[in-house]
N, CA, C and O atoms as a CHARMM CRD file, in Angstrom:
* protein
*
  332
    1    1 MET  N      0.82100  -1.19800   0.00000 PROA 1      0.00000
    2    1 MET  CA     0.00000   0.00000   0.00000 PROA 1      0.00000
    3    1 MET  C      0.85800   1.25200   0.00000 PROA 1      0.00000
    4    1 MET  O      0.54700   2.22500  -0.68800 PROA 1      0.00000
    5    2 ALA  N      1.94300   1.23000   0.77400 PROA 2      0.00000
    6    2 ALA  CA     2.82400   2.39300   0.83200 PROA 2      0.00000
    7    2 ALA  C      3.49700   2.61400  -0.51500 PROA 2      0.00000
    8    2 ALA  O      3.70900   3.75600  -0.92300 PROA 2      0.00000
    9    3 LEU  N      3.83500   1.52500  -1.21000 PROA 3      0.00000
   10    3 LEU  CA     4.46500   1.65900  -2.51700 PROA 3      0.00000
   11    3 LEU  C      3.51500   2.31000  -3.52000 PROA 3      0.00000
   12    3 LEU  O      3.93900   3.13700  -4.32700 PROA 3      0.00000
   13    4 THR  N      2.24300   1.94600  -3.47600 PROA 4      0.00000
   14    4 THR  CA     1.24800   2.54900  -4.36500 PROA 4      0.00000
   15    4 THR  C      1.09200   4.03100  -4.08400 PROA 4      0.00000
   16    4 THR  O      1.04600   4.83600  -5.01400 PROA 4      0.00000
   17    5 ALA  N      1.01100   4.39700  -2.82700 PROA 5      0.00000
   18    5 ALA  CA     0.88300   5.81300  -2.46600 PROA 5      0.00000
   19    5 ALA  C      2.11500   6.59900  -2.90300 PROA 5      0.00000
   20    5 ALA  O      2.00000   7.73100  -3.37200 PROA 5      0.00000
   21    6 GLU  N      3.27900   6.00400  -2.75000 PROA 6      0.00000
   22    6 GLU  CA     4.50300   6.69000  -3.16600 PROA 6      0.00000
   23    6 GLU  C      4.53700   6.86600  -4.68200 PROA 6      0.00000
   24    6 GLU  O      4.95500   7.91700  -5.16700 PROA 6      0.00000
   25    7 CYS  N      4.11200   5.87100  -5.42400 PROA 7      0.00000
   26    7 CYS  CA     4.07800   5.98200  -6.88500 PROA 7      0.00000
   27    7 CYS  C      3.09500   7.05700  -7.33300 PROA 7      0.00000
   28    7 CYS  O      3.39000   7.82200  -8.25100 PROA 7      0.00000
   29    8 ILE  N      1.93900   7.12100  -6.69700 PROA 8      0.00000
   30    8 ILE  CA     0.95200   8.14700  -7.05200 PROA 8      0.00000
   31    8 ILE  C      1.49800   9.53400  -6.73300 PROA 8      0.00000
   32    8 ILE  O      1.36600  10.45300  -7.54200 PROA 8      0.00000
   33    9 GLY  N      2.10500   9.69000  -5.57200 PROA 9      0.00000
   34    9 GLY  CA     2.68800  10.98000  -5.20800 PROA 9      0.00000
   35    9 GLY  C      3.79900  11.39300  -6.16000 PROA 9      0.00000
   36    9 GLY  O      3.87800  12.55600  -6.55500 PROA 9      0.00000
   37   10 ASP  N      4.65700  10.45200  -6.53000 PROA 10     0.00000
   38   10 ASP  CA     5.73000  10.75100  -7.47300 PROA 10     0.00000
   39   10 ASP  C      5.17800  11.13700  -8.84100 PROA 10     0.00000
   40   10 ASP  O      5.69800  12.04000  -9.49500 PROA 10     0.00000
   41   11 HSD  N      4.12900  10.45200  -9.26500 PROA 11     0.00000
   42   11 HSD  CA     3.52300  10.76000 -10.56400 PROA 11     0.00000
   43   11 HSD  C      2.91600  12.16000 -10.57200 PROA 11     0.00000
   44   11 HSD  O      3.10100  12.91600 -11.52500 PROA 11     0.00000
   45   12 VAL  N      2.19700  12.49900  -9.51700 PROA 12     0.00000
   46   12 VAL  CA     1.58700  13.83000  -9.42800 PROA 12     0.00000
   47   12 VAL  C      2.66700  14.91300  -9.41100 PROA 12     0.00000
   48   12 VAL  O      2.53200  15.93800 -10.08100 PROA 12     0.00000
   49   13 LEU  N      3.72500  14.69000  -8.65500 PROA 13     0.00000
   50   13 LEU  CA     4.81100  15.67100  -8.59400 PROA 13     0.00000
   51   13 LEU  C      5.50800  15.80600  -9.94700 PROA 13     0.00000
   52   13 LEU  O      5.84500  16.91500 -10.36200 PROA 13     0.00000
   53   14 ALA  N      5.72400  14.69300 -10.63200 PROA 14     0.00000
   54   14 ALA  CA     6.34500  14.74800 -11.95500 PROA 14     0.00000
   55   14 ALA  C      5.46700  15.51700 -12.94200 PROA 14     0.00000
   56   14 ALA  O      5.96700  16.32200 -13.72700 PROA 14     0.00000
   57   15 LEU  N      4.15900  15.26800 -12.89900 PROA 15     0.00000
   58   15 LEU  CA     3.25300  16.00800 -13.78400 PROA 15     0.00000
   59   15 LEU  C      3.25300  17.49300 -13.46500 PROA 15     0.00000
   60   15 LEU  O      3.28400  18.32800 -14.36900 PROA 15     0.00000
   61   16 LEU  N      3.21700  17.81900 -12.19700 PROA 16     0.00000
   62   16 LEU  CA     3.20600  19.22100 -11.78500 PROA 16     0.00000
   63   16 LEU  C      4.46100  19.94700 -12.26900 PROA 16     0.00000
   64   16 LEU  O      4.37800  21.01900 -12.86900 PROA 16     0.00000
   65   17 LEU  N      5.61600  19.35300 -12.00300 PROA 17     0.00000
   66   17 LEU  CA     6.87000  19.98500 -12.43300 PROA 17     0.00000
   67   17 LEU  C      6.97100  20.03700 -13.95800 PROA 17     0.00000
   68   17 LEU  O      7.41500  21.04100 -14.51500 PROA 17     0.00000
   69   18 GLY  N      6.56700  18.97500 -14.62400 PROA 18     0.00000
   70   18 GLY  CA     6.61700  18.95600 -16.08800 PROA 18     0.00000
   71   18 GLY  C      5.74200  20.01900 -16.71100 PROA 18     0.00000
   72   18 GLY  O      6.15500  20.68800 -17.65800 PROA 18     0.00000
   73   19 VAL  N      4.53500  20.18300 -16.18900 PROA 19     0.00000
   74   19 VAL  CA     3.61500  21.18200 -16.73300 PROA 19     0.00000
   75   19 VAL  C      4.14200  22.59200 -16.46600 PROA 19     0.00000
   76   19 VAL  O      4.03500  23.46400 -17.32800 PROA 19     0.00000
   77   20 VAL  N      4.70500  22.81800 -15.28900 PROA 20     0.00000
   78   20 VAL  CA     5.26400  24.14500 -14.98800 PROA 20     0.00000
   79   20 VAL  C      6.38800  24.47400 -15.95600 PROA 20     0.00000
   80   20 VAL  O      6.42200  25.57200 -16.51200 PROA 20     0.00000
   81   21 PHE  N      7.30400  23.54400 -16.16300 PROA 21     0.00000
   82   21 PHE  CA     8.41600  23.81200 -17.07500 PROA 21     0.00000
   83   21 PHE  C      7.93900  23.96700 -18.51300 PROA 21     0.00000
   84   21 PHE  O      8.46200  24.80600 -19.24600 PROA 21     0.00000
   85   22 GLN  N      6.96000  23.17700 -18.92600 PROA 22     0.00000
   86   22 GLN  CA     6.41100  23.34200 -20.27500 PROA 22     0.00000
   87   22 GLN  C      5.72100  24.69500 -20.42600 PROA 22     0.00000
   88   22 GLN  O      5.84800  25.35200 -21.45900 PROA 22     0.00000
   89   23 TYR  N      4.99500  25.10100 -19.39900 PROA 23     0.00000
   90   23 TYR  CA     4.33400  26.41000 -19.44400 PROA 23     0.00000
   91   23 TYR  C      5.36600  27.52400 -19.58600 PROA 23     0.00000
   92   23 TYR  O      5.19000  28.44000 -20.39000 PROA 23     0.00000
   93   24 LEU  N      6.43900  27.44300 -18.80700 PROA 24     0.00000
   94   24 LEU  CA     7.46500  28.48300 -18.86600 PROA 24     0.00000
   95   24 LEU  C      8.15800  28.52500 -20.22300 PROA 24     0.00000
   96   24 LEU  O      8.71600  29.55700 -20.59500 PROA 24     0.00000
   97   25 ALA  N      8.13300  27.43600 -20.96000 PROA 25     0.00000
   98   25 ALA  CA     8.72400  27.42000 -22.29800 PROA 25     0.00000
   99   25 ALA  C      7.71700  27.81500 -23.37700 PROA 25     0.00000
  100   25 ALA  O      8.05600  28.55600 -24.30000 PROA 25     0.00000
  101   26 ILE  N      6.48100  27.32400 -23.26600 PROA 26     0.00000
  102   26 ILE  CA     5.49100  27.50900 -24.33200 PROA 26     0.00000
  103   26 ILE  C      4.84100  28.88200 -24.29800 PROA 26     0.00000
  104   26 ILE  O      4.73000  29.53700 -25.33400 PROA 26     0.00000
  105   27 ALA  N      4.41000  29.32700 -23.12500 PROA 27     0.00000
  106   27 ALA  CA     3.63100  30.56700 -23.03300 PROA 27     0.00000
  107   27 ALA  C      4.37700  31.79000 -23.58300 PROA 27     0.00000
  108   27 ALA  O      3.80200  32.51700 -24.39400 PROA 27     0.00000
  109   28 PRO  N      5.61400  32.04800 -23.18700 PROA 28     0.00000
  110   28 PRO  CA     6.28500  33.23000 -23.73900 PROA 28     0.00000
  111   28 PRO  C      6.58100  33.10000 -25.24100 PROA 28     0.00000
  112   28 PRO  O      6.53300  34.08500 -25.97800 PROA 28     0.00000
  113   29 MET  N      6.88300  31.89000 -25.67600 PROA 29     0.00000
  114   29 MET  CA     7.22600  31.68000 -27.08200 PROA 29     0.00000
  115   29 MET  C      6.02500  31.93200 -27.98300 PROA 29     0.00000
  116   29 MET  O      6.17600  32.45800 -29.08600 PROA 29     0.00000
  117   30 ARG  N      4.83800  31.56200 -27.52400 PROA 30     0.00000
  118   30 ARG  CA     3.63000  31.72800 -28.33600 PROA 30     0.00000
  119   30 ARG  C      2.80700  32.94600 -27.92900 PROA 30     0.00000
  120   30 ARG  O      1.79800  33.25200 -28.56500 PROA 30     0.00000
  121   31 GLY  N      3.22200  33.63700 -26.88500 PROA 31     0.00000
  122   31 GLY  CA     2.47300  34.80400 -26.42100 PROA 31     0.00000
  123   31 GLY  C      1.11400  34.44400 -25.84100 PROA 31     0.00000
  124   31 GLY  O      0.13300  35.14600 -26.08900 PROA 31     0.00000
  125   32 LEU  N      1.03900  33.36200 -25.07200 PROA 32     0.00000
  126   32 LEU  CA    -0.22700  32.89100 -24.51400 PROA 32     0.00000
  127   32 LEU  C     -0.40300  33.40100 -23.09100 PROA 32     0.00000
  128   32 LEU  O      0.56800  33.67900 -22.38700 PROA 32     0.00000
  129   33 GLY  N     -1.65500  33.51700 -22.68800 PROA 33     0.00000
  130   33 GLY  CA    -1.97400  33.88000 -21.31100 PROA 33     0.00000
  131   33 GLY  C     -1.83700  32.67400 -20.40600 PROA 33     0.00000
  132   33 GLY  O     -1.45100  31.59000 -20.84200 PROA 33     0.00000
  133   34 LEU  N     -2.15800  32.88000 -19.13500 PROA 34     0.00000
  134   34 LEU  CA    -1.98700  31.82200 -18.14200 PROA 34     0.00000
  135   34 LEU  C     -2.84700  30.60700 -18.46100 PROA 34     0.00000
  136   34 LEU  O     -2.33700  29.48800 -18.52400 PROA 34     0.00000
  137   35 ARG  N     -4.13500  30.81100 -18.66100 PROA 35     0.00000
  138   35 ARG  CA    -5.05500  29.68900 -18.87700 PROA 35     0.00000
  139   35 ARG  C     -4.71100  28.91200 -20.15000 PROA 35     0.00000
  140   35 ARG  O     -4.57700  27.68900 -20.11700 PROA 35     0.00000
  141   36 ARG  N     -4.57000  29.61400 -21.25100 PROA 36     0.00000
  142   36 ARG  CA    -4.27400  28.94500 -22.53000 PROA 36     0.00000
  143   36 ARG  C     -2.87700  28.30000 -22.49800 PROA 36     0.00000
  144   36 ARG  O     -2.67100  27.23100 -23.07400 PROA 36     0.00000
  145   37 GLY  N     -1.93300  28.94800 -21.83100 PROA 37     0.00000
  146   37 GLY  CA    -0.59500  28.39400 -21.70600 PROA 37     0.00000
  147   37 GLY  C     -0.57800  27.09800 -20.90400 PROA 37     0.00000
  148   37 GLY  O      0.12300  26.15100 -21.25800 PROA 37     0.00000
  149   38 LEU  N     -1.36000  27.06100 -19.81200 PROA 38     0.00000
  150   38 LEU  CA    -1.44600  25.84300 -19.01700 PROA 38     0.00000
  151   38 LEU  C     -2.11400  24.71000 -19.79000 PROA 38     0.00000
  152   38 LEU  O     -1.71000  23.55300 -19.68000 PROA 38     0.00000
  153   39 VAL  N     -3.13600  25.04800 -20.57000 PROA 39     0.00000
  154   39 VAL  CA    -3.80000  24.01900 -21.38000 PROA 39     0.00000
  155   39 VAL  C     -2.82400  23.43100 -22.39200 PROA 39     0.00000
  156   39 VAL  O     -2.76900  22.21400 -22.56900 PROA 39     0.00000
  157   40 GLU  N     -2.06000  24.28600 -23.05000 PROA 40     0.00000
  158   40 GLU  CA    -1.08100  23.80300 -24.03200 PROA 40     0.00000
  159   40 GLU  C      0.02300  22.99200 -23.35400 PROA 40     0.00000
  160   40 GLU  O      0.48000  21.99100 -23.90500 PROA 40     0.00000
  161   41 ALA  N      0.45100  23.41000 -22.17800 PROA 41     0.00000
  162   41 ALA  CA     1.47800  22.67200 -21.44400 PROA 41     0.00000
  163   41 ALA  C      0.94400  21.30000 -21.02400 PROA 41     0.00000
  164   41 ALA  O      1.66800  20.30700 -21.09600 PROA 41     0.00000
  165   42 LEU  N     -0.30900  21.23800 -20.58900 PROA 42     0.00000
  166   42 LEU  CA    -0.91600  19.95600 -20.23200 PROA 42     0.00000
  167   42 LEU  C     -0.98800  19.02900 -21.44500 PROA 42     0.00000
  168   42 LEU  O     -0.67800  17.84100 -21.35100 PROA 42     0.00000
  169   43 LYS  N     -1.39900  19.58600 -22.58000 PROA 43     0.00000
  170   43 LYS  CA    -1.48900  18.78200 -23.79500 PROA 43     0.00000
  171   43 LYS  C     -0.11700  18.26900 -24.22500 PROA 43     0.00000
  172   43 LYS  O     -0.01000  17.17900 -24.78800 PROA 43     0.00000
  173   44 ALA  N      0.92100  19.04100 -23.96600 PROA 44     0.00000
  174   44 ALA  CA     2.26500  18.64600 -24.38400 PROA 44     0.00000
  175   44 ALA  C      2.88200  17.60300 -23.45900 PROA 44     0.00000
  176   44 ALA  O      3.72000  16.81700 -23.90100 PROA 44     0.00000
  177   45 ASP  N      2.49000  17.57500 -22.19600 PROA 45     0.00000
  178   45 ASP  CA     3.24600  16.78100 -21.22900 PROA 45     0.00000
  179   45 ASP  C      2.52500  15.60900 -20.58500 PROA 45     0.00000
  180   45 ASP  O      3.19000  14.65600 -20.17800 PROA 45     0.00000
  181   46 VAL  N      1.22500  15.62600 -20.47300 PROA 46     0.00000
  182   46 VAL  CA     0.53400  14.60500 -19.68300 PROA 46     0.00000
  183   46 VAL  C      0.74100  13.19800 -20.23900 PROA 46     0.00000
  184   46 VAL  O      1.07600  12.28900 -19.47900 PROA 46     0.00000
  185   47 LEU  N      0.55600  13.00000 -21.50700 PROA 47     0.00000
  186   47 LEU  CA     0.67300  11.65800 -22.08100 PROA 47     0.00000
  187   47 LEU  C      2.11100  11.14600 -22.02000 PROA 47     0.00000
  188   47 LEU  O      2.35100  10.00700 -21.61900 PROA 47     0.00000
  189   48 SER  N      3.06400  11.98400 -22.41400 PROA 48     0.00000
  190   48 SER  CA     4.45600  11.51900 -22.42900 PROA 48     0.00000
  191   48 SER  C      4.97100  11.25200 -21.01700 PROA 48     0.00000
  192   48 SER  O      5.64400  10.24600 -20.79100 PROA 48     0.00000
  193   49 LEU  N      4.67100  12.12600 -20.07200 PROA 49     0.00000
  194   49 LEU  CA     5.12500  11.89700 -18.69800 PROA 49     0.00000
  195   49 LEU  C      4.43400  10.69000 -18.07300 PROA 49     0.00000
  196   49 LEU  O      5.06300   9.93200 -17.33500 PROA 49     0.00000
  197   50 SER  N      3.16400  10.50800 -18.35700 PROA 50     0.00000
  198   50 SER  CA     2.45200   9.34900 -17.80400 PROA 50     0.00000
  199   50 SER  C      3.03300   8.04800 -18.34900 PROA 50     0.00000
  200   50 SER  O      3.21200   7.08700 -17.60100 PROA 50     0.00000
  201   51 ALA  N      3.32900   8.01200 -19.64900 PROA 51     0.00000
  202   51 ALA  CA     3.93000   6.81000 -20.24000 PROA 51     0.00000
  203   51 ALA  C      5.30400   6.54500 -19.63200 PROA 51     0.00000
  204   51 ALA  O      5.64300   5.39900 -19.33800 PROA 51     0.00000
  205   52 PHE  N      6.08800   7.59100 -19.44500 PROA 52     0.00000
  206   52 PHE  CA     7.40600   7.43700 -18.83100 PROA 52     0.00000
  207   52 PHE  C      7.28700   6.89900 -17.41100 PROA 52     0.00000
  208   52 PHE  O      8.01600   5.98300 -17.02900 PROA 52     0.00000
  209   53 GLU  N      6.37600   7.46200 -16.63200 PROA 53     0.00000
  210   53 GLU  CA     6.21900   7.04200 -15.24000 PROA 53     0.00000
  211   53 GLU  C      5.73900   5.59800 -15.14700 PROA 53     0.00000
  212   53 GLU  O      6.21300   4.85200 -14.28900 PROA 53     0.00000
  213   54 VAL  N      4.82700   5.19200 -15.99300 PROA 54     0.00000
  214   54 VAL  CA     4.35300   3.80100 -15.97900 PROA 54     0.00000
  215   54 VAL  C      5.51400   2.85700 -16.28200 PROA 54     0.00000
  216   54 VAL  O      5.68000   1.83700 -15.61300 PROA 54     0.00000
  217   55 GLY  N      6.31000   3.19500 -17.28400 PROA 55     0.00000
  218   55 GLY  CA     7.47200   2.37000 -17.60000 PROA 55     0.00000
  219   55 GLY  C      8.49100   2.34500 -16.47600 PROA 55     0.00000
  220   55 GLY  O      9.04900   1.29500 -16.15400 PROA 55     0.00000
  221   56 LEU  N      8.73100   3.49800 -15.88200 PROA 56     0.00000
  222   56 LEU  CA     9.69400   3.59300 -14.78300 PROA 56     0.00000
  223   56 LEU  C      9.24300   2.77800 -13.57600 PROA 56     0.00000
  224   56 LEU  O     10.02400   2.00700 -13.01900 PROA 56     0.00000
  225   57 PHE  N      7.99600   2.94500 -13.17200 PROA 57     0.00000
  226   57 PHE  CA     7.49400   2.20700 -12.01300 PROA 57     0.00000
  227   57 PHE  C      7.42800   0.71500 -12.30000 PROA 57     0.00000
  228   57 PHE  O      7.69700  -0.09800 -11.41600 PROA 57     0.00000
  229   58 GLY  N      7.07400   0.35000 -13.52000 PROA 58     0.00000
  230   58 GLY  CA     7.05400  -1.06800 -13.89200 PROA 58     0.00000
  231   58 GLY  C      8.44100  -1.67600 -13.83000 PROA 58     0.00000
  232   58 GLY  O      8.61000  -2.78700 -13.32600 PROA 58     0.00000
  233   59 TRP  N      9.43900  -0.96000 -14.33800 PROA 59     0.00000
  234   59 TRP  CA    10.80900  -1.45900 -14.29700 PROA 59     0.00000
  235   59 TRP  C     11.30800  -1.57700 -12.86000 PROA 59     0.00000
  236   59 TRP  O     11.95300  -2.56200 -12.50100 PROA 59     0.00000
  237   60 MET  N     11.01000  -0.57500 -12.04200 PROA 60     0.00000
  238   60 MET  CA    11.43800  -0.63600 -10.64300 PROA 60     0.00000
  239   60 MET  C     10.77100  -1.81000  -9.92200 PROA 60     0.00000
  240   60 MET  O     11.40700  -2.47400  -9.10400 PROA 60     0.00000
  241   61 ALA  N      9.50300  -2.06600 -10.21700 PROA 61     0.00000
  242   61 ALA  CA     8.81000  -3.19900  -9.58900 PROA 61     0.00000
  243   61 ALA  C      9.43700  -4.51600 -10.03800 PROA 61     0.00000
  244   61 ALA  O      9.62800  -5.41200  -9.21500 PROA 61     0.00000
  245   62 LEU  N      9.76000  -4.65300 -11.31600 PROA 62     0.00000
  246   62 LEU  CA    10.42000  -5.86900 -11.78500 PROA 62     0.00000
  247   62 LEU  C     11.76900  -6.06700 -11.10300 PROA 62     0.00000
  248   62 LEU  O     12.09500  -7.17700 -10.68300 PROA 62     0.00000
  249   63 MET  N     12.54500  -5.01000 -10.99100 PROA 63     0.00000
  250   63 MET  CA    13.85500  -5.11600 -10.35200 PROA 63     0.00000
  251   63 MET  C     13.71100  -5.52200  -8.88400 PROA 63     0.00000
  252   63 MET  O     14.48600  -6.33900  -8.38700 PROA 63     0.00000
  253   64 PHE  N     12.73600  -4.96400  -8.20000 PROA 64     0.00000
  254   64 PHE  CA    12.58700  -5.21600  -6.76700 PROA 64     0.00000
  255   64 PHE  C     11.96700  -6.57500  -6.48000 PROA 64     0.00000
  256   64 PHE  O     12.45200  -7.30700  -5.61700 PROA 64     0.00000
  257   65 PHE  N     10.90400  -6.91900  -7.19000 PROA 65     0.00000
  258   65 PHE  CA    10.15900  -8.13300  -6.85700 PROA 65     0.00000
  259   65 PHE  C     10.61600  -9.37300  -7.62400 PROA 65     0.00000
  260   65 PHE  O     10.44600 -10.48700  -7.12900 PROA 65     0.00000
  261   66 VAL  N     11.19500  -9.21100  -8.82800 PROA 66     0.00000
  262   66 VAL  CA    11.51600 -10.37200  -9.66200 PROA 66     0.00000
  263   66 VAL  C     13.02600 -10.62100  -9.74000 PROA 66     0.00000
  264   66 VAL  O     13.49800 -11.70100  -9.38700 PROA 66     0.00000
  265   67 PHE  N     13.77200  -9.63000 -10.19900 PROA 67     0.00000
  266   67 PHE  CA    15.19200  -9.84500 -10.45200 PROA 67     0.00000
  267   67 PHE  C     16.04400  -9.82900  -9.18700 PROA 67     0.00000
  268   67 PHE  O     16.97600 -10.62400  -9.06600 PROA 67     0.00000
  269   68 PHE  N     15.74400  -8.94500  -8.25100 PROA 68     0.00000
  270   68 PHE  CA    16.50900  -8.84600  -7.01600 PROA 68     0.00000
  271   68 PHE  C     15.57300  -8.82200  -5.81300 PROA 68     0.00000
  272   68 PHE  O     15.47500  -7.80200  -5.13200 PROA 68     0.00000
  273   69 PRO  N     14.88500  -9.93000  -5.54100 PROA 69     0.00000
  274   69 PRO  CA    13.95900  -9.94200  -4.40000 PROA 69     0.00000
  275   69 PRO  C     14.72800  -9.84100  -3.08900 PROA 69     0.00000
  276   69 PRO  O     15.91200 -10.17200  -3.03400 PROA 69     0.00000
  277   70 PRO  N     14.06000  -9.38700  -2.03500 PROA 70     0.00000
  278   70 PRO  CA    14.72600  -9.33100  -0.73600 PROA 70     0.00000
  279   70 PRO  C     15.14000 -10.73000  -0.29200 PROA 70     0.00000
  280   70 PRO  O     14.44200 -11.70200  -0.58400 PROA 70     0.00000
  281   71 PRO  N     16.25900 -10.84200   0.40600 PROA 71     0.00000
  282   71 PRO  CA    16.70300 -12.17400   0.83200 PROA 71     0.00000
  283   71 PRO  C     15.75400 -12.76600   1.86500 PROA 71     0.00000
  284   71 PRO  O     15.12200 -12.05700   2.64800 PROA 71     0.00000
  285   72 ILE  N     15.68100 -14.07200   1.83800 PROA 72     0.00000
  286   72 ILE  CA    14.87200 -14.78100   2.82400 PROA 72     0.00000
  287   72 ILE  C     15.76500 -15.02400   4.03600 PROA 72     0.00000
  288   72 ILE  O     16.82300 -15.64100   3.91900 PROA 72     0.00000
  289   73 ILE  N     15.34800 -14.54900   5.16700 PROA 73     0.00000
  290   73 ILE  CA    16.14000 -14.69900   6.38000 PROA 73     0.00000
  291   73 ILE  C     15.64500 -15.92800   7.12600 PROA 73     0.00000
  292   73 ILE  O     14.47600 -16.02200   7.50000 PROA 73     0.00000
  293   74 CYS  N     16.55500 -16.86000   7.33200 PROA 74     0.00000
  294   74 CYS  CA    16.22100 -18.08000   8.06200 PROA 74     0.00000
  295   74 CYS  C     16.55800 -17.88500   9.52800 PROA 74     0.00000
  296   74 CYS  O     17.68800 -17.54400   9.87600 PROA 74     0.00000
  297   75 ILE  N     15.58800 -18.10000  10.37000 PROA 75     0.00000
  298   75 ILE  CA    15.80300 -18.01200  11.81000 PROA 75     0.00000
  299   75 ILE  C     15.95400 -19.43100  12.33200 PROA 75     0.00000
  300   75 ILE  O     15.02500 -20.23400  12.23400 PROA 75     0.00000
  301   76 PRO  N     17.12400 -19.74400  12.88800 PROA 76     0.00000
  302   76 PRO  CA    17.31200 -21.13000  13.36200 PROA 76     0.00000
  303   76 PRO  C     16.37000 -21.43700  14.52600 PROA 76     0.00000
  304   76 PRO  O     16.10300 -20.59500  15.38400 PROA 76     0.00000
  305   77 MET  N     15.88600 -22.65700  14.51900 PROA 77     0.00000
  306   77 MET  CA    14.98600 -23.08300  15.59600 PROA 77     0.00000
  307   77 MET  C     15.81600 -23.49900  16.79900 PROA 77     0.00000
  308   77 MET  O     16.90000 -24.06400  16.65900 PROA 77     0.00000
  309   78 ARG  N     15.30300 -23.21700  17.95500 PROA 78     0.00000
  310   78 ARG  CA    15.98100 -23.65800  19.19000 PROA 78     0.00000
  311   78 ARG  C     15.69600 -25.13900  19.38000 PROA 78     0.00000
  312   78 ARG  O     14.60400 -25.62600  19.09000 PROA 78     0.00000
  313   79 PRO  N     16.71200 -25.84200  19.87700 PROA 79     0.00000
  314   79 PRO  CA    16.46400 -27.27500  20.13100 PROA 79     0.00000
  315   79 PRO  C     15.42100 -27.42900  21.24900 PROA 79     0.00000
  316   79 PRO  O     15.34600 -26.58600  22.14200 PROA 79     0.00000
  317   80 PRO  N     14.64500 -28.46400  21.20400 PROA 80     0.00000
  318   80 PRO  CA    13.63700 -28.67200  22.24900 PROA 80     0.00000
  319   80 PRO  C     14.29900 -28.83000  23.62100 PROA 80     0.00000
  320   80 PRO  O     15.36000 -29.44100  23.74800 PROA 80     0.00000
  321   81 THR  N     13.66700 -28.28000  24.61800 PROA 81     0.00000
  322   81 THR  CA    14.21100 -28.37300  25.98300 PROA 81     0.00000
  323   81 THR  C     13.42100 -29.41200  26.77100 PROA 81     0.00000
  324   81 THR  O     12.19900 -29.49700  26.64900 PROA 81     0.00000
  325   82 GLY  N     14.11300 -30.18700  27.56500 PROA 82     0.00000
  326   82 GLY  CA    13.46400 -31.16700  28.43600 PROA 82     0.00000
  327   82 GLY  C     12.77100 -32.27300  27.67200 PROA 82     0.00000
  328   82 GLY  O     12.52300 -32.14800  26.47300 PROA 82     0.00000
  329   83 SER  N     12.47000 -33.31700  28.34200 PROA 83     0.00000
  330   83 SER  CA    11.73200 -34.41700  27.72400 PROA 83     0.00000
  331   83 SER  C     11.04800 -35.24700  28.75100 PROA 83     0.00000
  332   83 SER  O     10.37700 -36.22100  28.41000 PROA 83     0.00000
């Protein structure tokens, strides 16, 4: 559950930063206002960033759960006492 929440938070932050940087590049170049500039920045970044994040999170999950799983720790049993 914590991994899912972290992935969602990372995705939202990546989208937010991506849209801000796209806005700062697109709006002055095209002479757009705030609203129209944000719409154009969203159109430019949402699909590509979402595809990147899905691939990134999928690869990280494969590395963690399949290729390099956590080691299994064996706890030795105590010998039985008394009889």
